[in-house]
LUMVEX-227841 format. One record per residue (C-alpha): residue in one letter; x negated, y negated, z negated; chain. Coordinates in steps of 0.02 Angstrom, whole numbers. Last residue first. Layout:
BEGIN
A:X:Y:Z:A
...
// end
This chain:
BEGIN
S:1400:-394:-1703:A
L:1234:-314:-1659:A
E:1136:-458:-1737:A
A:1202:-411:-1909:A
F:1116:-244:-1894:A
E:996:-256:-2040:A
S:1142:-294:-2156:A
Y:1206:-119:-2113:A
M:1079:-28:-2220:A
I:1149:141:-2165:A
T:1115:288:-2281:A
A:1082:471:-2240:A
T:897:430:-2266:A
C:849:478:-2087:A
N:726:332:-2066:A
K:814:265:-1912:A
D:986:265:-1992:A
F:1084:144:-1881:A
K:1008:208:-1718:A
R:1012:388:-1774:A
L:1195:365:-1824:A
L:1236:289:-1655:A
W:1153:436:-1566:A
D:1253:561:-1667:A
L:1414:469:-1624:A
Q:1371:468:-1439:A
Q:1330:653:-1442:A
Q:1493:696:-1533:A
D:1605:597:-1416:A
L:1654:417:-1449:A
P:1829:351:-1413:A
I:1860:266:-1583:A
N:2006:364:-1658:A
A:2002:259:-1818:A
E:1996:418:-1922:A
K:1849:483:-1819:A
V:1748:324:-1839:A
A:1788:315:-2025:A
K:1728:494:-2055:A
R:1561:464:-1965:A
F:1534:303:-2064:A
D:1573:386:-2229:A
S:1454:530:-2188:A
T:1317:407:-2138:A
S:1328:326:-2309:A
V:1358:139:-2313:A
N:1242:11:-2393:A
T:1267:-177:-2407:A
T:1301:-144:-2593:A
G:1469:-233:-2591:A
E:1560:-103:-2697:A
K:1693:-56:-2569:A
D:1569:-44:-2425:A
L:1681:38:-2294:A
A:1771:-124:-2252:A
E:1601:-210:-2248:A
F:1542:-88:-2115:A
F:1688:-122:-1997:A
D:1679:-310:-2024:A
M:1494:-304:-1982:A
I:1534:-213:-1821:A
S:1655:-353:-1778:A
E:1844:-353:-1786:A
N:1981:-434:-1682:A
R:2063:-264:-1657:A
E:2018:-268:-1472:A
S:1846:-325:-1527:A
L:1828:-165:-1628:A
F:1854:-52:-1479:A
K:1741:-155:-1367:A
R:1599:-157:-1493:A
L:1610:30:-1523:A
I:1612:67:-1336:A
Q:1461:-46:-1309:A
L:1367:42:-1448:A
A:1406:211:-1372:A
C:1358:165:-1193:A
L:1178:217:-1224:A
K:1238:390:-1266:A
R:1324:406:-1097:A
T:1169:343:-1008:A
V:1067:479:-1092:A
Y:1197:615:-1059:A
S:1198:568:-876:A
M:1012:597:-859:A
A:906:443:-833:A
S:801:380:-689:A
Y:686:229:-684:A
R:662:63:-594:A
V:593:-74:-704:A
D:628:-256:-659:A
L:559:-386:-781:A
A:632:-556:-736:A
P:718:-575:-905:A
R:552:-572:-1001:A
K:584:-602:-1185:A
Q:754:-518:-1192:A
R:695:-402:-1055:A
A:567:-322:-1170:A
E:701:-280:-1298:A
E:809:-202:-1163:A
L:659:-101:-1105:A
Q:627:-35:-1279:A
E:808:23:-1289:A
V:796:106:-1120:A
F:635:195:-1170:A
E:709:253:-1336:A
E:860:329:-1248:A
K:761:447:-1138:A
V:677:427:-970:A
F:686:534:-816:A
V:539:479:-707:A
T:573:474:-520:A
S:608:287:-518:A
I:445:242:-603:A
D:433:79:-505:A
I:376:-69:-608:A
E:415:-246:-549:A
E:385:-405:-649:A
L:210:-374:-713:A
A:122:-539:-750:A
S:54:-483:-918:A
K:-15:-624:-1026:A
L:82:-571:-1182:A
N:13:-395:-1165:A
K:102:-299:-1302:A
K:263:-278:-1203:A
V:168:-215:-1050:A
T:77:-87:-1156:A
K:240:-30:-1236:A
L:315:-3:-1064:A
L:169:100:-1000:A
T:160:210:-1153:A
L:348:234:-1147:A
A:341:290:-965:A
G:198:408:-1005:A
I:301:492:-1142:A
N:459:494:-1035:A
T:367:603:-913:A
L:248:569:-769:A
P:202:699:-639:A
N:199:565:-500:A
Q:331:530:-368:A
S:355:349:-424:A
L:208:249:-493:A
K:222:78:-412:A
L:151:-73:-504:A
V:197:-250:-450:A
G:142:-413:-531:A
L:-41:-386:-572:A
T:-113:-554:-626:A
G:-139:-557:-815:A
N:-232:-396:-852:A
T:-270:-369:-1037:A
I:-165:-217:-1087:A
L:-152:-165:-905:A
G:-336:-117:-901:A
Q:-332:14:-1038:A
C:-157:53:-974:A
L:-233:150:-829:A
L:-309:272:-953:A
T:-141:299:-1039:A
V:-62:319:-867:A
A:-187:457:-828:A
Q:-141:547:-989:A
D:44:542:-945:A
D:14:608:-769:A
V:-49:523:-611:A
H:-71:659:-481:A
N:-22:550:-331:A
G:142:511:-244:A
S:155:327:-288:A
L:-4:236:-339:A
D:41:65:-265:A
L:-49:-84:-341:A
L:13:-260:-306:A
V:-49:-427:-375:A
L:-238:-401:-371:A
T:-332:-566:-392:A
R:-395:-592:-570:A
N:-481:-428:-610:A
N:-557:-419:-784:A
K:-476:-267:-861:A
L:-403:-207:-696:A
A:-567:-127:-641:A
Q:-576:-24:-801:A
G:-398:38:-773:A
L:-439:80:-593:A
S:-585:184:-655:A
E:-476:274:-781:A
A:-340:306:-653:A
E:-469:376:-531:A
M:-533:501:-658:A
Q:-359:546:-719:A
G:-286:589:-551:A
F:-281:521:-375:A
A:-247:642:-234:A
N:-169:529:-101:A
W:12:486:-72:A
S:1:303:-123:A
L:-162:207:-130:A
D:-91:40:-70:A
L:-194:-108:-131:A
Q:-125:-285:-119:A
K:-218:-441:-174:A
L:-400:-407:-132:A
T:-496:-573:-123:A
S:-616:-589:-270:A
N:-714:-431:-239:A
V:-881:-463:-324:A
Q:-848:-482:-511:A
P:-693:-374:-535:A
F:-751:-249:-404:A
H:-927:-223:-469:A
S:-915:-102:-615:A
H:-745:-33:-568:A
F:-791:9:-389:A
T:-968:68:-425:A
A:-900:194:-549:A
M:-759:230:-426:A
A:-891:286:-302:A
G:-907:446:-400:A
G:-736:506:-348:A
L:-635:394:-234:A
R:-525:544:-195:A
L:-420:533:-38:A
P:-317:669:44:A
N:-249:521:145:A
W:-70:462:149:A
S:-97:284:88:A
L:-258:186:115:A
N:-175:17:147:A
L:-281:-136:108:A
V:-214:-314:96:A
E:-329:-459:48:A
I:-490:-405:133:A
G:-623:-541:141:A
V:-767:-524:19:A
N:-813:-341:36:A
A:-949:-275:-80:A
A:-857:-169:-207:A
L:-726:-123:-81:A
M:-860:-54:36:A
H:-931:55:-103:A
G:-759:129:-132:A
L:-733:153:54:A
H:-892:257:70:A
Q:-852:358:-86:A
G:-674:389:-29:A
G:-737:453:137:A
T:-846:575:43:A
F:-698:639:-60:A
S:-565:641:76:A
F:-521:528:222:A
M:-407:616:346:A
N:-292:479:413:A
H:-113:428:375:A
S:-157:253:313:A
L:-305:149:372:A
D:-214:-19:375:A
L:-325:-173:355:A
E:-269:-351:319:A
K:-388:-498:291:A
I:-528:-457:412:A
V:-644:-608:427:A
Y:-756:-598:272:A
D:-860:-445:313:A
G:-1008:-400:204:A
K:-965:-219:175:A
L:-846:-210:323:A
A:-954:-135:461:A
D:-1040:-7:349:A
A:-874:44:272:A
F:-790:63:441:A
Y:-924:177:510:A
K:-933:270:344:A
A:-746:304:350:A
A:-767:373:526:A
V:-888:500:454:A
D:-758:543:321:A
D:-625:579:452:A
F:-514:469:561:A
N:-372:566:641:A
N:-292:407:712:A
G:-135:395:605:A
S:-145:215:545:A
L:-267:93:624:A
K:-185:-76:594:A
L:-302:-226:601:A
S:-262:-403:541:A
K:-390:-545:546:A
V:-458:-530:723:A
Y:-558:-689:760:A
Y:-741:-681:711:A
N:-784:-500:752:A
E:-964:-446:782:A
S:-977:-306:655:A
L:-792:-272:677:A
M:-819:-232:862:A
K:-953:-106:817:A
S:-832:-28:692:A
I:-699:-17:827:A
T:-813:83:942:A
Y:-867:199:801:A
A:-687:230:749:A
G:-642:270:929:A
E:-779:400:935:A
R:-724:477:770:A
G:-544:499:820:A
L:-445:374:924:A
Q:-289:478:949:A
N:-180:322:971:A
N:-69:329:817:A
S:-101:150:757:A
L:-190:24:869:A
N:-106:-133:801:A
L:-206:-295:824:A
S:-181:-464:741:A
Q:-287:-620:773:A
I:-291:-625:963:A
T:-346:-799:1018:A
I:-534:-790:1045:A
N:-538:-668:1190:A
T:-717:-650:1256:A
Q:-787:-505:1154:A
L:-609:-449:1122:A
M:-598:-384:1300:A
E:-744:-268:1266:A
T:-653:-203:1113:A
L:-498:-172:1217:A
Y:-589:-75:1354:A
R:-676:30:1222:A
T:-509:70:1141:A
G:-445:136:1306:A
K:-593:255:1315:A
P:-580:312:1134:A
G:-399:368:1157:A
L:-265:248:1216:A
S:-124:373:1199:A
N:3:230:1180:A
E:62:260:1002:A
E:45:82:934:A
L:-12:-54:1053:A
E:46:-215:968:A
L:-55:-373:1008:A
N:-25:-527:899:A
T:-103:-696:944:A
I:-57:-704:1128:A
T:-73:-875:1210:A
T:-256:-909:1255:A
D:-287:-766:1376:A
T:-464:-754:1442:A
Q:-495:-569:1407:A
L:-310:-532:1411:A
V:-293:-504:1598:A
F:-431:-375:1619:A
A:-383:-297:1452:A
L:-211:-257:1518:A
A:-279:-171:1672:A
K:-401:-71:1567:A
T:-265:-28:1444:A
G:-159:41:1584:A
L:-305:150:1632:A
P:-329:213:1454:A
G:-145:253:1420:A
V:2:130:1420:A
G:129:257:1358:A
Y:254:121:1310:A
Y:269:168:1126:A
N:220:-5:1058:A
L:195:-139:1190:A
N:234:-288:1079:A
L:148:-448:1138:A
N:179:-585:1009:A
T:126:-761:1062:A
D:259:-759:1196:A
G:237:-842:1366:A
L:209:-685:1469:A
N:356:-595:1392:A
R:444:-518:1542:A
L:284:-464:1629:A
F:219:-376:1474:A
S:385:-290:1448:A
S:380:-227:1626:A
V:226:-121:1593:A
P:137:-98:1759:A
V:100:83:1808:A
S:-85:123:1822:A
G:-186:158:1979:A
T:-331:53:1916:A
R:-331:-60:2069:A
Q:-142:-75:2073:A
C:-132:-110:1887:A
A:-266:-245:1902:A
Q:-170:-327:2045:A
L:-9:-324:1945:A
Y:-99:-401:1796:A
L:-182:-537:1899:A
E:-18:-581:1982:A
A:71:-589:1814:A
R:-68:-692:1739:A
S:-43:-820:1876:A
Q:-165:-840:2017:A
S:-248:-1001:2075:A
Q:-388:-1035:1953:A
K:-392:-854:1902:A
Q:-452:-808:2077:A
D:-622:-889:2055:A
T:-657:-799:1893:A
A:-597:-635:1969:A
S:-721:-653:2111:A
D:-864:-680:1990:A
T:-812:-532:1886:A
E:-743:-514:1708:A
L:-669:-349:1654:A
D:-810:-274:1753:A
T:-759:-140:1874:A
D:-741:48:1871:A
W:-594:128:1961:A
E:-589:308:1900:A
N:-651:453:2004:A
G:-807:478:1900:A
S:-705:561:1765:A
N:-770:470:1614:A
R:-819:588:1475:A
E:-697:688:1371:A
Q:-758:710:1193:A
G:-836:882:1180:A
Q:-963:836:1051:A
S:-905:761:888:A
P:-944:579:862:A
K:-1121:531:810:A
E:-1157:519:624:A
E:-1286:655:594:A
D:-1377:617:755:A
E:-1389:430:722:A
V:-1292:315:837:A
Q:-1326:221:997:A
D:-1225:85:1081:A
Q:-1184:106:1265:A
S:-1292:23:1397:A
G:-1255:-149:1463:A
T:-1087:-226:1502:A
L:-961:-87:1524:A
L:-850:-92:1675:A
D:-995:-69:1798:A
S:-1019:-197:1936:A
Q:-904:-216:2088:A
D:-941:-233:2275:A
S:-1012:-58:2293:A
L:-863:22:2208:A
Q:-885:174:2096:A
Q:-1036:133:1985:A
E:-1067:283:1874:A
E:-1016:266:1691:A
E:-1159:242:1571:A
E:-1195:396:1466:A
E:-1120:406:1289:A
F:-1188:381:1113:A
Q:-1368:387:1180:A
E:-1494:451:1055:A
M:-1574:381:895:A
M:-1708:473:799:A
// end
């Protein structure tokens, strides 16, 4: 049973019609915004954004005059930045405290504007009421393509209003809605509006309150959407949960547009990593995946690598601020090395402290793929050990010797074998500036099988 979403505002001026055209949209009981939302005061100026008299006046009045008149009639303070930048395509009114009444005045002017393509209204206390004025304006404005309504206390009611706009939208391609206290019900509003949408290319829903149910709604939306290229869902207590099954079974085949997916600072773990790995197996569009600040551990990375082993398009993978260890880092690097079709050029595991083997593997990978950029951390003793070979080379080069020369001088019988004890003794006698840890590391590198013998012919390339 449907009921009114909000009562029509009372008509305040006898010579003006109501601000809203027609009755308000209706929603189902279980999905309607929380009760207690502030209703219109009754003392507020209420007029159509478009009136017959306004249509006549626009032929002779400038936008500045119309805006100042609208501000006077709404009782709002004009924003000087708007007046100073009337000819710009980018209207940036972020942090100006515009409020609902100021938004009404602004919307009155923008409804027929043909210049502005980007409208920035972040943190202006618009609330659901101000948002409604904007969405009504967008019914006639065909120029605005980018809209920023982040941090405006929109809540569930504002989400509903925007979702109705999205259902009828043909022009707005970029929408930023970060930090608006959207919950799982709001997620359903957006998901329902965007399932078959092809207009919105960039959507920012970061810093909201989507959790398990919200993740399910958004997961199903992603499986069906055919337009979004950049999606930011960071900083939500988000779990895609059961919807990930739908996501990974349909996403590669149906969603052929998503290029950048930001899922950082959520609550993703092994289940989500496995589903993302399955999705990446056949995906041919995603180029950036940000999973920073989640619960991705070594096992989760192994599951993610099930997709990375065959994926040929992902270029950037961000995994910093996760409970990864050197084991997971090695698994990831070895997977990238094995996949000859891999497009990965940037991997961020900057909070993972790796060991010597990882750095050595990375150097090998970079010989074949010089553009590969991997950000990692290493303890000082690790970097010191890794300098050992360089120190040995430098010392010997100053004596006009190579590493092979050094080994051959120790190999009196020409067997191409040198005992580790002889090598250790020769290094100390030559006063090569290597500490004990560096010398031990060199010996492990030269004697990988722990036979106490160095087959130095295998290291000719090190000279």
